[in-house]
All heavy atoms as a GROMACS GRO file, in nm:
protein
  565
    1MET      N    1   0.083  -0.118   0.000
    1MET     CA    2   0.000   0.000   0.000
    1MET      C    3   0.088   0.125   0.000
    1MET      O    4   0.183   0.134   0.076
    1MET     CB    5  -0.090  -0.003   0.123
    1MET     CG    6  -0.188   0.108   0.130
    1MET     SD    7  -0.295   0.078   0.271
    1MET     CE    8  -0.429   0.178   0.225
    2GLU      N    9   0.054   0.220  -0.088
    2GLU     CA   10   0.133   0.343  -0.097
    2GLU      C   11   0.097   0.440   0.014
    2GLU      O   12  -0.016   0.446   0.059
    2GLU     CB   13   0.108   0.412  -0.232
    2GLU     CG   14   0.181   0.347  -0.345
    2GLU     CD   15   0.173   0.430  -0.471
    2GLU    OE1   16   0.183   0.553  -0.461
    2GLU    OE2   17   0.157   0.369  -0.576
    3LYS      N   18   0.196   0.514   0.054
    3LYS     CA   19   0.175   0.616   0.156
    3LYS      C   20   0.098   0.733   0.096
    3LYS      O   21   0.129   0.778  -0.014
    3LYS     CB   22   0.312   0.661   0.208
    3LYS     CG   23   0.308   0.769   0.310
    3LYS     CD   24   0.449   0.810   0.348
    3LYS     CE   25   0.449   0.956   0.381
    3LYS     NZ   26   0.580   1.011   0.396
    4PHE      N   27   0.002   0.784   0.170
    4PHE     CA   28  -0.076   0.899   0.123
    4PHE      C   29   0.010   1.024   0.136
    4PHE      O   30   0.078   1.045   0.237
    4PHE     CB   31  -0.203   0.914   0.208
    4PHE     CG   32  -0.283   1.035   0.171
    4PHE    CD1   33  -0.361   1.036   0.057
    4PHE    CD2   34  -0.280   1.149   0.251
    4PHE    CE1   35  -0.435   1.148   0.022
    4PHE    CE2   36  -0.352   1.261   0.216
    4PHE     CZ   37  -0.431   1.260   0.102
    5GLU      N   38   0.007   1.108   0.033
    5GLU     CA   39   0.087   1.231   0.036
    5GLU      C   40   0.006   1.344  -0.028
    5GLU      O   41  -0.050   1.327  -0.137
    5GLU     CB   42   0.216   1.210  -0.042
    5GLU     CG   43   0.305   1.330  -0.047
    5GLU     CD   44   0.434   1.302  -0.122
    5GLU    OE1   45   0.430   1.234  -0.226
    5GLU    OE2   46   0.537   1.350  -0.075
    6LEU      N   47   0.001   1.453   0.041
    6LEU     CA   48  -0.068   1.569  -0.014
    6LEU      C   49   0.014   1.626  -0.129
    6LEU      O   50   0.137   1.624  -0.127
    6LEU     CB   51  -0.087   1.676   0.093
    6LEU     CG   52  -0.180   1.642   0.210
    6LEU    CD1   53  -0.177   1.754   0.313
    6LEU    CD2   54  -0.321   1.618   0.160
    7SER      N   55  -0.056   1.678  -0.228
    7SER     CA   56   0.016   1.735  -0.342
    7SER      C   57   0.099   1.855  -0.299
    7SER      O   58   0.205   1.880  -0.358
    7SER     CB   59  -0.081   1.774  -0.453
    7SER     OG   60  -0.174   1.869  -0.408
    8THR      N   61   0.057   1.928  -0.198
    8THR     CA   62   0.138   2.042  -0.151
    8THR      C   63   0.270   1.993  -0.093
    8THR      O   64   0.373   2.056  -0.111
    8THR     CB   65   0.062   2.126  -0.045
    8THR    OG1   66   0.019   2.040   0.061
    8THR    CG2   67  -0.057   2.196  -0.106
    9GLU      N   68   0.267   1.879  -0.022
    9GLU     CA   69   0.390   1.822   0.032
    9GLU      C   70   0.482   1.777  -0.081
    9GLU      O   71   0.603   1.799  -0.078
    9GLU     CB   72   0.359   1.704   0.123
    9GLU     CG   73   0.289   1.743   0.251
    9GLU     CD   74   0.242   1.622   0.332
    9GLU    OE1   75   0.246   1.509   0.278
    9GLU    OE2   76   0.202   1.642   0.446
   10ARG      N   77   0.425   1.713  -0.181
   10ARG     CA   78   0.503   1.666  -0.296
   10ARG      C   79   0.564   1.785  -0.369
   10ARG      O   80   0.683   1.785  -0.403
   10ARG     CB   81   0.415   1.585  -0.391
   10ARG     CG   82   0.490   1.533  -0.514
   10ARG     CD   83   0.401   1.453  -0.608
   10ARG     NE   84   0.276   1.519  -0.641
   10ARG     CZ   85   0.262   1.616  -0.733
   10ARG    NH1   86   0.367   1.659  -0.800
   10ARG    NH2   87   0.144   1.670  -0.758
   11ARG      N   88   0.484   1.888  -0.393
   11ARG     CA   89   0.535   2.007  -0.462
   11ARG      C   90   0.644   2.076  -0.381
   11ARG      O   91   0.743   2.123  -0.437
   11ARG     CB   92   0.422   2.104  -0.493
   11ARG     CG   93   0.335   2.059  -0.608
   11ARG     CD   94   0.246   2.170  -0.660
   11ARG     NE   95   0.165   2.234  -0.558
   11ARG     CZ   96   0.037   2.206  -0.533
   11ARG    NH1   97  -0.025   2.114  -0.604
   11ARG    NH2   98  -0.029   2.270  -0.439
   12ALA      N   99   0.627   2.080  -0.252
   12ALA     CA  100   0.729   2.141  -0.166
   12ALA      C  101   0.860   2.063  -0.176
   12ALA      O  102   0.968   2.122  -0.186
   12ALA     CB  103   0.681   2.148  -0.022
   13ARG      N  104   0.852   1.931  -0.175
   13ARG     CA  105   0.971   1.848  -0.187
   13ARG      C  106   1.036   1.865  -0.324
   13ARG      O  107   1.158   1.878  -0.337
   13ARG     CB  108   0.934   1.701  -0.162
   13ARG     CG  109   1.053   1.612  -0.137
   13ARG     CD  110   1.016   1.470  -0.103
   13ARG     NE  111   0.950   1.405  -0.216
   13ARG     CZ  112   0.820   1.372  -0.222
   13ARG    NH1  113   0.742   1.396  -0.119
   13ARG    NH2  114   0.770   1.314  -0.329
   14GLU      N  115   0.955   1.868  -0.429
   14GLU     CA  116   1.008   1.888  -0.564
   14GLU      C  117   1.074   2.026  -0.577
   14GLU      O  118   1.178   2.040  -0.640
   14GLU     CB  119   0.897   1.873  -0.667
   14GLU     CG  120   0.848   1.731  -0.684
   14GLU     CD  121   0.723   1.720  -0.768
   14GLU    OE1  122   0.663   1.824  -0.804
   14GLU    OE2  123   0.683   1.605  -0.800
   15ARG      N  124   1.011   2.125  -0.517
   15ARG     CA  125   1.068   2.261  -0.522
   15ARG      C  126   1.202   2.265  -0.449
   15ARG      O  127   1.296   2.330  -0.495
   15ARG     CB  128   0.970   2.360  -0.460
   15ARG     CG  129   1.016   2.503  -0.462
   15ARG     CD  130   1.028   2.552  -0.604
   15ARG     NE  131   1.082   2.686  -0.605
   15ARG     CZ  132   1.090   2.761  -0.710
   15ARG    NH1  133   1.045   2.718  -0.826
   15ARG    NH2  134   1.140   2.880  -0.704
   16GLN      N  135   1.209   2.196  -0.336
   16GLN     CA  136   1.334   2.192  -0.260
   16GLN      C  137   1.444   2.126  -0.343
   16GLN      O  138   1.557   2.175  -0.347
   16GLN     CB  139   1.312   2.115  -0.130
   16GLN     CG  140   1.428   2.120  -0.036
   16GLN     CD  141   1.397   2.048   0.095
   16GLN    OE1  142   1.313   1.960   0.101
   16GLN    NE2  143   1.467   2.089   0.199
   17GLU      N  144   1.412   2.019  -0.411
   17GLU     CA  145   1.509   1.951  -0.497
   17GLU      C  146   1.552   2.042  -0.613
   17GLU      O  147   1.670   2.050  -0.647
   17GLU     CB  148   1.450   1.820  -0.550
   17GLU     CG  149   1.539   1.745  -0.646
   17GLU     CD  150   1.665   1.690  -0.583
   17GLU    OE1  151   1.679   1.694  -0.459
   17GLU    OE2  152   1.753   1.645  -0.658
   18TYR      N  153   1.455   2.110  -0.670
   18TYR     CA  154   1.485   2.204  -0.779
   18TYR      C  155   1.581   2.313  -0.730
   18TYR      O  156   1.680   2.344  -0.797
   18TYR     CB  157   1.355   2.266  -0.831
   18TYR     CG  158   1.377   2.380  -0.927
   18TYR    CD1  159   1.413   2.356  -1.059
   18TYR    CD2  160   1.365   2.512  -0.885
   18TYR    CE1  161   1.435   2.460  -1.147
   18TYR    CE2  162   1.386   2.617  -0.972
   18TYR     CZ  163   1.422   2.591  -1.103
   18TYR     OH  164   1.444   2.695  -1.189
   19GLU      N  165   1.553   2.369  -0.613
   19GLU     CA  166   1.639   2.475  -0.558
   19GLU      C  167   1.780   2.422  -0.531
   19GLU      O  168   1.878   2.492  -0.554
   19GLU     CB  169   1.579   2.531  -0.429
   19GLU     CG  170   1.450   2.608  -0.450
   19GLU     CD  171   1.469   2.737  -0.528
   19GLU    OE1  172   1.580   2.794  -0.526
   19GLU    OE2  173   1.372   2.780  -0.592
   20ARG      N  174   1.790   2.298  -0.485
   20ARG     CA  175   1.921   2.238  -0.461
   20ARG      C  176   1.999   2.225  -0.591
   20ARG      O  177   2.118   2.260  -0.597
   20ARG     CB  178   1.904   2.101  -0.394
   20ARG     CG  179   2.036   2.035  -0.357
   20ARG     CD  180   2.016   1.894  -0.305
   20ARG     NE  181   1.966   1.804  -0.409
   20ARG     CZ  182   2.041   1.748  -0.503
   20ARG    NH1  183   2.170   1.774  -0.509
   20ARG    NH2  184   1.988   1.666  -0.592
   21LEU      N  185   1.932   2.179  -0.695
   21LEU     CA  186   1.999   2.164  -0.825
   21LEU      C  187   2.043   2.299  -0.881
   21LEU      O  188   2.154   2.312  -0.935
   21LEU     CB  189   1.907   2.093  -0.924
   21LEU     CG  190   1.880   1.945  -0.894
   21LEU    CD1  191   1.773   1.891  -0.989
   21LEU    CD2  192   2.007   1.864  -0.904
   22VAL      N  193   1.958   2.399  -0.870
   22VAL     CA  194   1.994   2.533  -0.917
   22VAL      C  195   2.115   2.585  -0.841
   22VAL      O  196   2.208   2.642  -0.900
   22VAL     CB  197   1.874   2.630  -0.902
   22VAL    CG1  198   1.916   2.774  -0.921
   22VAL    CG2  199   1.763   2.592  -1.000
   23SER      N  200   2.116   2.564  -0.711
   23SER     CA  201   2.228   2.608  -0.629
   23SER      C  202   2.357   2.538  -0.669
   23SER      O  203   2.463   2.602  -0.679
   23SER     CB  204   2.196   2.580  -0.482
   23SER     OG  205   2.302   2.619  -0.400
   24GLU      N  206   2.350   2.409  -0.694
   24GLU     CA  207   2.469   2.335  -0.737
   24GLU      C  208   2.520   2.385  -0.872
   24GLU      O  209   2.641   2.402  -0.891
   24GLU     CB  210   2.438   2.185  -0.747
   24GLU     CG  211   2.426   2.116  -0.614
   24GLU     CD  212   2.392   1.969  -0.628
   24GLU    OE1  213   2.386   1.917  -0.742
   24GLU    OE2  214   2.371   1.905  -0.523
   25LYS      N  215   2.429   2.410  -0.964
   25LYS     CA  216   2.471   2.461  -1.096
   25LYS      C  217   2.535   2.598  -1.084
   25LYS      O  218   2.635   2.628  -1.150
   25LYS     CB  219   2.351   2.468  -1.190
   25LYS     CG  220   2.310   2.335  -1.245
   25LYS     CD  221   2.196   2.349  -1.344
   25LYS     CE  222   2.155   2.216  -1.402
   25LYS     NZ  223   2.048   2.228  -1.501
   26GLU      N  224   2.480   2.684  -0.999
   26GLU     CA  225   2.536   2.817  -0.978
   26GLU      C  226   2.676   2.808  -0.918
   26GLU      O  227   2.768   2.879  -0.961
   26GLU     CB  228   2.444   2.900  -0.888
   26GLU     CG  229   2.493   3.038  -0.859
   26GLU     CD  230   2.499   3.129  -0.980
   26GLU    OE1  231   2.434   3.100  -1.082
   26GLU    OE2  232   2.570   3.232  -0.972
   27ALA      N  233   2.693   2.720  -0.821
   27ALA     CA  234   2.825   2.702  -0.759
   27ALA      C  235   2.926   2.653  -0.862
   27ALA      O  236   3.040   2.700  -0.866
   27ALA     CB  237   2.815   2.605  -0.642
   28LEU      N  238   2.885   2.559  -0.947
   28LEU     CA  239   2.974   2.508  -1.051
   28LEU      C  240   3.010   2.618  -1.151
   28LEU      O  241   3.125   2.632  -1.191
   28LEU     CB  242   2.908   2.391  -1.123
   28LEU     CG  243   2.990   2.325  -1.233
   28LEU    CD1  244   3.123   2.274  -1.180
   28LEU    CD2  245   2.911   2.212  -1.297
   29ARG      N  246   2.912   2.698  -1.188
   29ARG     CA  247   2.937   2.809  -1.282
   29ARG      C  248   3.038   2.907  -1.222
   29ARG      O  249   3.131   2.952  -1.289
   29ARG     CB  250   2.806   2.882  -1.313
   29ARG     CG  251   2.823   2.992  -1.417
   29ARG     CD  252   2.695   3.072  -1.436
   29ARG     NE  253   2.657   3.143  -1.316
   29ARG     CZ  254   2.713   3.256  -1.273
   29ARG    NH1  255   2.811   3.311  -1.341
   29ARG    NH2  256   2.672   3.314  -1.164
   30GLU      N  257   3.023   2.938  -1.093
   30GLU     CA  258   3.116   3.030  -1.027
   30GLU      C  259   3.257   2.972  -1.023
   30GLU      O  260   3.355   3.046  -1.045
   30GLU     CB  261   3.067   3.062  -0.886
   30GLU     CG  262   2.944   3.150  -0.884
   30GLU     CD  263   2.887   3.172  -0.745
   30GLU    OE1  264   2.950   3.127  -0.646
   30GLU    OE2  265   2.781   3.235  -0.734
   31LEU      N  266   3.268   2.842  -0.996
   31LEU     CA  267   3.400   2.778  -0.996
   31LEU      C  268   3.465   2.785  -1.134
   31LEU      O  269   3.585   2.813  -1.146
   31LEU     CB  270   3.389   2.632  -0.952
   31LEU     CG  271   3.367   2.606  -0.804
   31LEU    CD1  272   3.339   2.458  -0.780
   31LEU    CD2  273   3.488   2.651  -0.723
   32MET      N  274   3.387   2.761  -1.237
   32MET     CA  275   3.440   2.765  -1.373
   32MET      C  276   3.484   2.907  -1.410
   32MET      O  277   3.589   2.926  -1.471
   32MET     CB  278   3.336   2.713  -1.471
   32MET     CG  279   3.310   2.565  -1.456
   32MET     SD  280   3.177   2.502  -1.559
   32MET     CE  281   3.250   2.519  -1.720
   33GLU      N  282   3.405   3.006  -1.371
   33GLU     CA  283   3.442   3.144  -1.400
   33GLU      C  284   3.570   3.183  -1.327
   33GLU      O  285   3.656   3.251  -1.383
   33GLU     CB  286   3.329   3.240  -1.360
   33GLU     CG  287   3.212   3.237  -1.455
   33GLU     CD  288   3.098   3.327  -1.411
   33GLU    OE1  289   3.105   3.387  -1.301
   33GLU    OE2  290   3.000   3.340  -1.488
   34GLU      N  291   3.585   3.139  -1.202
   34GLU     CA  292   3.706   3.168  -1.125
   34GLU      C  293   3.827   3.102  -1.190
   34GLU      O  294   3.933   3.163  -1.201
   34GLU     CB  295   3.688   3.120  -0.981
   34GLU     CG  296   3.809   3.141  -0.894
   34GLU     CD  297   3.843   3.286  -0.869
   34GLU    OE1  298   3.755   3.373  -0.884
   34GLU    OE2  299   3.960   3.315  -0.835
   35GLU      N  300   3.812   2.979  -1.235
   35GLU     CA  301   3.922   2.909  -1.302
   35GLU      C  302   3.960   2.981  -1.431
   35GLU      O  303   4.079   2.999  -1.461
   35GLU     CB  304   3.882   2.764  -1.331
   35GLU     CG  305   3.990   2.684  -1.400
   35GLU     CD  306   4.116   2.665  -1.318
   35GLU    OE1  307   4.108   2.673  -1.194
   35GLU    OE2  308   4.222   2.646  -1.378
   36GLN      N  309   3.862   3.027  -1.508
   36GLN     CA  310   3.891   3.101  -1.631
   36GLN      C  311   3.964   3.231  -1.599
   36GLN      O  312   4.057   3.270  -1.670
   36GLN     CB  313   3.762   3.129  -1.707
   36GLN     CG  314   3.704   3.008  -1.774
   36GLN     CD  315   3.571   3.037  -1.842
   36GLN    OE1  316   3.506   3.138  -1.816
   36GLN    NE2  317   3.530   2.946  -1.929
   37ARG      N  318   3.923   3.298  -1.490
   37ARG     CA  319   3.987   3.423  -1.451
   37ARG      C  320   4.134   3.397  -1.414
   37ARG      O  321   4.224   3.469  -1.457
   37ARG     CB  322   3.913   3.486  -1.332
   37ARG     CG  323   3.968   3.624  -1.295
   37ARG     CD  324   3.907   3.675  -1.166
   37ARG     NE  325   3.940   3.590  -1.053
   37ARG     CZ  326   4.057   3.587  -0.990
   37ARG    NH1  327   4.156   3.665  -1.032
   37ARG    NH2  328   4.077   3.509  -0.887
   38ARG      N  329   4.158   3.289  -1.339
   38ARG     CA  330   4.296   3.256  -1.301
   38ARG      C  331   4.381   3.223  -1.424
   38ARG      O  332   4.496   3.265  -1.433
   38ARG     CB  333   4.297   3.135  -1.205
   38ARG     CG  334   4.260   3.170  -1.065
   38ARG     CD  335   4.294   3.052  -0.972
   38ARG     NE  336   4.205   3.056  -0.859
   38ARG     CZ  337   4.122   2.960  -0.823
   38ARG    NH1  338   4.117   2.848  -0.892
   38ARG    NH2  339   4.045   2.971  -0.718
   39GLU      N  340   4.324   3.147  -1.515
   39GLU     CA  341   4.398   3.112  -1.637
   39GLU      C  342   4.430   3.237  -1.718
   39GLU      O  343   4.541   3.249  -1.773
   39GLU     CB  344   4.317   3.014  -1.721
   39GLU     CG  345   4.310   2.875  -1.662
   39GLU     CD  346   4.219   2.780  -1.740
   39GLU    OE1  347   4.157   2.823  -1.839
   39GLU    OE2  348   4.210   2.663  -1.700
   40GLU      N  349   4.337   3.330  -1.728
   40GLU     CA  350   4.360   3.454  -1.801
   40GLU      C  351   4.470   3.537  -1.733
   40GLU      O  352   4.557   3.592  -1.800
   40GLU     CB  353   4.230   3.535  -1.811
   40GLU     CG  354   4.244   3.667  -1.882
   40GLU     CD  355   4.286   3.656  -2.028
   40GLU    OE1  356   4.273   3.547  -2.087
   40GLU    OE2  357   4.331   3.757  -2.085
   41GLU      N  358   4.467   3.545  -1.600
   41GLU     CA  359   4.572   3.617  -1.528
   41GLU      C  360   4.709   3.554  -1.554
   41GLU      O  361   4.807   3.625  -1.575
   41GLU     CB  362   4.544   3.617  -1.378
   41GLU     CG  363   4.438   3.716  -1.335
   41GLU     CD  364   4.417   3.714  -1.184
   41GLU    OE1  365   4.488   3.641  -1.112
   41GLU    OE2  366   4.328   3.787  -1.138
   42GLN      N  367   4.714   3.421  -1.550
   42GLN     CA  368   4.841   3.351  -1.575
   42GLN      C  369   4.889   3.378  -1.717
   42GLN      O  370   5.007   3.402  -1.740
   42GLN     CB  371   4.824   3.201  -1.550
   42GLN     CG  372   4.951   3.122  -1.569
   42GLN     CD  373   5.059   3.162  -1.470
   42GLN    OE1  374   5.030   3.202  -1.359
   42GLN    NE2  375   5.184   3.153  -1.512
   43ARG      N  376   4.798   3.374  -1.814
   43ARG     CA  377   4.835   3.400  -1.952
   43ARG      C  378   4.891   3.541  -1.966
   43ARG      O  379   4.992   3.564  -2.034
   43ARG     CB  380   4.714   3.382  -2.044
   43ARG     CG  381   4.748   3.390  -2.192
   43ARG     CD  382   4.625   3.401  -2.278
   43ARG     NE  383   4.549   3.522  -2.252
   43ARG     CZ  384   4.585   3.645  -2.291
   43ARG    NH1  385   4.697   3.664  -2.358
   43ARG    NH2  386   4.508   3.750  -2.267
   44GLN      N  387   4.827   3.638  -1.902
   44GLN     CA  388   4.874   3.776  -1.909
   44GLN      C  389   5.011   3.792  -1.844
   44GLN      O  390   5.097   3.862  -1.897
   44GLN     CB  391   4.773   3.870  -1.843
   44GLN     CG  392   4.646   3.888  -1.923
   44GLN     CD  393   4.544   3.975  -1.853
   44GLN    OE1  394   4.563   4.018  -1.739
   44GLN    NE2  395   4.433   4.001  -1.921
   45LYS      N  396   5.033   3.725  -1.731
   45LYS     CA  397   5.164   3.733  -1.665
   45LYS      C  398   5.272   3.675  -1.756
   45LYS      O  399   5.382   3.733  -1.767
   45LYS     CB  400   5.163   3.656  -1.533
   45LYS     CG  401   5.088   3.727  -1.423
   45LYS     CD  402   5.088   3.642  -1.297
   45LYS     CE  403   5.005   3.708  -1.188
   45LYS     NZ  404   4.999   3.626  -1.066
   46GLU      N  405   5.241   3.562  -1.820
   46GLU     CA  406   5.338   3.501  -1.910
   46GLU      C  407   5.366   3.591  -2.030
   46GLU      O  408   5.480   3.602  -2.075
   46GLU     CB  409   5.287   3.365  -1.956
   46GLU     CG  410   5.287   3.261  -1.845
   46GLU     CD  411   5.218   3.132  -1.884
   46GLU    OE1  412   5.164   3.122  -1.997
   46GLU    OE2  413   5.217   3.040  -1.800
   47GLU      N  414   5.262   3.656  -2.080
   47GLU     CA  415   5.280   3.747  -2.193
   47GLU      C  416   5.367   3.867  -2.153
   47GLU      O  417   5.456   3.907  -2.229
   47GLU     CB  418   5.143   3.795  -2.243
   47GLU     CG  419   5.151   3.878  -2.368
   47GLU     CD  420   5.014   3.916  -2.422
   47GLU    OE1  421   4.914   3.856  -2.383
   47GLU    OE2  422   5.011   4.009  -2.504
   48ILE      N  423   5.344   3.921  -2.036
   48ILE     CA  424   5.424   4.034  -1.988
   48ILE      C  425   5.570   3.992  -1.971
   48ILE      O  426   5.662   4.063  -2.012
   48ILE     CB  427   5.366   4.090  -1.855
   48ILE    CG1  428   5.235   4.162  -1.884
   48ILE    CG2  429   5.466   4.182  -1.786
   48ILE    CD1  430   5.156   4.201  -1.761
   49THR      N  431   5.591   3.874  -1.913
   49THR     CA  432   5.727   3.823  -1.896
   49THR      C  433   5.795   3.808  -2.031
   49THR      O  434   5.912   3.847  -2.048
   49THR     CB  435   5.724   3.688  -1.822
   49THR    OG1  436   5.663   3.706  -1.695
   49THR    CG2  437   5.863   3.631  -1.805
   50SER      N  438   5.723   3.756  -2.128
   50SER     CA  439   5.779   3.738  -2.262
   50SER      C  440   5.813   3.872  -2.326
   50SER      O  441   5.922   3.888  -2.384
   50SER     CB  442   5.680   3.661  -2.349
   50SER     OG  443   5.728   3.650  -2.480
   51LEU      N  444   5.724   3.967  -2.314
   51LEU     CA  445   5.750   4.100  -2.372
   51LEU      C  446   5.870   4.166  -2.306
   51LEU      O  447   5.952   4.230  -2.373
   51LEU     CB  448   5.626   4.188  -2.359
   51LEU     CG  449   5.508   4.150  -2.448
   51LEU    CD1  450   5.384   4.230  -2.410
   51LEU    CD2  451   5.541   4.168  -2.594
   52ARG      N  452   5.882   4.153  -2.175
   52ARG     CA  453   5.996   4.211  -2.105
   52ARG      C  454   6.126   4.145  -2.151
   52ARG      O  455   6.228   4.212  -2.168
   52ARG     CB  456   5.980   4.195  -1.954
   52ARG     CG  457   5.877   4.289  -1.897
   52ARG     CD  458   5.865   4.275  -1.748
   52ARG     NE  459   5.770   4.371  -1.695
   52ARG     CZ  460   5.707   4.359  -1.581
   52ARG    NH1  461   5.728   4.253  -1.505
   52ARG    NH2  462   5.623   4.451  -1.540
   53GLN      N  463   6.121   4.014  -2.168
   53GLN     CA  464   6.240   3.943  -2.214
   53GLN      C  465   6.279   3.989  -2.354
   53GLN      O  466   6.396   4.007  -2.384
   53GLN     CB  467   6.216   3.791  -2.212
   53GLN     CG  468   6.338   3.711  -2.248
   53GLN     CD  469   6.453   3.733  -2.152
   53GLN    OE1  470   6.432   3.743  -2.032
   53GLN    NE2  471   6.573   3.744  -2.204
   54GLU      N  472   6.179   4.009  -2.440
   54GLU     CA  473   6.207   4.058  -2.575
   54GLU      C  474   6.270   4.197  -2.570
   54GLU      O  475   6.362   4.226  -2.647
   54GLU     CB  476   6.078   4.063  -2.656
   54GLU     CG  477   6.027   3.928  -2.699
   54GLU     CD  478   5.893   3.936  -2.771
   54GLU    OE1  479   5.856   4.045  -2.818
   54GLU    OE2  480   5.826   3.831  -2.780
   55GLN      N  481   6.224   4.282  -2.478
   55GLN     CA  482   6.282   4.416  -2.466
   55GLN      C  483   6.426   4.408  -2.421
   55GLN      O  484   6.513   4.478  -2.472
   55GLN     CB  485   6.202   4.501  -2.366
   55GLN     CG  486   6.071   4.549  -2.420
   55GLN     CD  487   5.995   4.633  -2.317
   55GLN    OE1  488   6.013   4.619  -2.197
   55GLN    NE2  489   5.910   4.721  -2.368
   56VAL      N  490   6.454   4.320  -2.325
   56VAL     CA  491   6.591   4.304  -2.276
   56VAL      C  492   6.679   4.253  -2.388
   56VAL      O  493   6.789   4.304  -2.410
   56VAL     CB  494   6.594   4.208  -2.154
   56VAL    CG1  495   6.737   4.167  -2.121
   56VAL    CG2  496   6.526   4.271  -2.034
   57THR      N  497   6.632   4.158  -2.463
   57THR     CA  498   6.708   4.103  -2.575
   57THR      C  499   6.731   4.209  -2.681
   57THR      O  500   6.842   4.224  -2.733
   57THR     CB  501   6.634   3.982  -2.636
   57THR    OG1  502   6.614   3.884  -2.535
   57THR    CG2  503   6.714   3.922  -2.750
   58PHE      N  504   6.629   4.287  -2.712
   58PHE     CA  505   6.641   4.392  -2.811
   58PHE      C  506   6.742   4.497  -2.766
   58PHE      O  507   6.830   4.538  -2.843
   58PHE     CB  508   6.504   4.458  -2.836
   58PHE     CG  509   6.509   4.570  -2.935
   58PHE    CD1  510   6.523   4.545  -3.071
   58PHE    CD2  511   6.501   4.702  -2.893
   58PHE    CE1  512   6.528   4.648  -3.163
   58PHE    CE2  513   6.506   4.805  -2.984
   58PHE     CZ  514   6.519   4.779  -3.120
   59LYS      N  515   6.734   4.540  -2.641
   59LYS     CA  516   6.829   4.640  -2.590
   59LYS      C  517   6.970   4.584  -2.591
   59LYS      O  518   7.065   4.654  -2.626
   59LYS     CB  519   6.790   4.683  -2.449
   59LYS     CG  520   6.670   4.771  -2.446
   59LYS     CD  521   6.635   4.812  -2.302
   59LYS     CE  522   6.512   4.899  -2.300
   59LYS     NZ  523   6.475   4.936  -2.164
   60HIS      N  524   6.984   4.459  -2.554
   60HIS     CA  525   7.117   4.396  -2.552
   60HIS      C  526   7.174   4.388  -2.693
   60HIS      O  527   7.292   4.416  -2.715
   60HIS     CB  528   7.106   4.256  -2.490
   60HIS     CG  529   7.235   4.183  -2.486
   60HIS    ND1  530   7.333   4.215  -2.395
   60HIS    CD2  531   7.283   4.081  -2.560
   60HIS    CE1  532   7.438   4.136  -2.416
   60HIS    NE2  533   7.409   4.052  -2.515
   61ASP      N  534   7.092   4.355  -2.791
   61ASP     CA  535   7.138   4.343  -2.930
   61ASP      C  536   7.176   4.479  -2.987
   61ASP      O  537   7.267   4.490  -3.067
   61ASP     CB  538   7.030   4.278  -3.017
   61ASP     CG  539   7.014   4.131  -2.988
   61ASP    OD1  540   7.101   4.072  -2.920
   61ASP    OD2  541   6.912   4.073  -3.033
   62THR      N  542   7.106   4.586  -2.950
   62THR     CA  543   7.134   4.717  -3.006
   62THR      C  544   7.257   4.780  -2.941
   62THR      O  545   7.322   4.865  -3.001
   62THR     CB  546   7.014   4.810  -2.989
   62THR    OG1  547   6.980   4.822  -2.852
   62THR    CG2  548   6.898   4.761  -3.071
   63VAL      N  549   7.292   4.740  -2.820
   63VAL     CA  550   7.408   4.794  -2.751
   63VAL      C  551   7.536   4.740  -2.811
   63VAL      O  552   7.634   4.810  -2.827
   63VAL     CB  553   7.400   4.765  -2.599
   63VAL    CG1  554   7.530   4.803  -2.530
   63VAL    CG2  555   7.283   4.838  -2.538
   64HIS      N  556   7.536   4.615  -2.849
   64HIS     CA  557   7.659   4.552  -2.901
   64HIS      C  558   7.669   4.574  -3.044
   64HIS      O  559   7.652   4.565  -3.141
   64HIS     CB  560   7.660   4.403  -2.868
   64HIS     CG  561   7.680   4.380  -2.722
   64HIS    ND1  562   7.576   4.374  -2.634
   64HIS    CD2  563   7.791   4.364  -2.646
   64HIS    CE1  564   7.622   4.353  -2.511
   64HIS    NE2  565   7.752   4.348  -2.519
   0.00000   0.00000   0.00000
């Protein structure tokens, strides 16, 4: 025999599950955005380092 359940109770439980899933997706999206931001910062640092090295090499070549 199945347990009797009011539709309001069922809807409340479904809504709670829906809110949990939305929260998990939002947290995952934030983690992905943070990872992309870190990768972009690292790429920019590497680019700056490379440009500085090119300037040092260029100055060294023009001096000699």
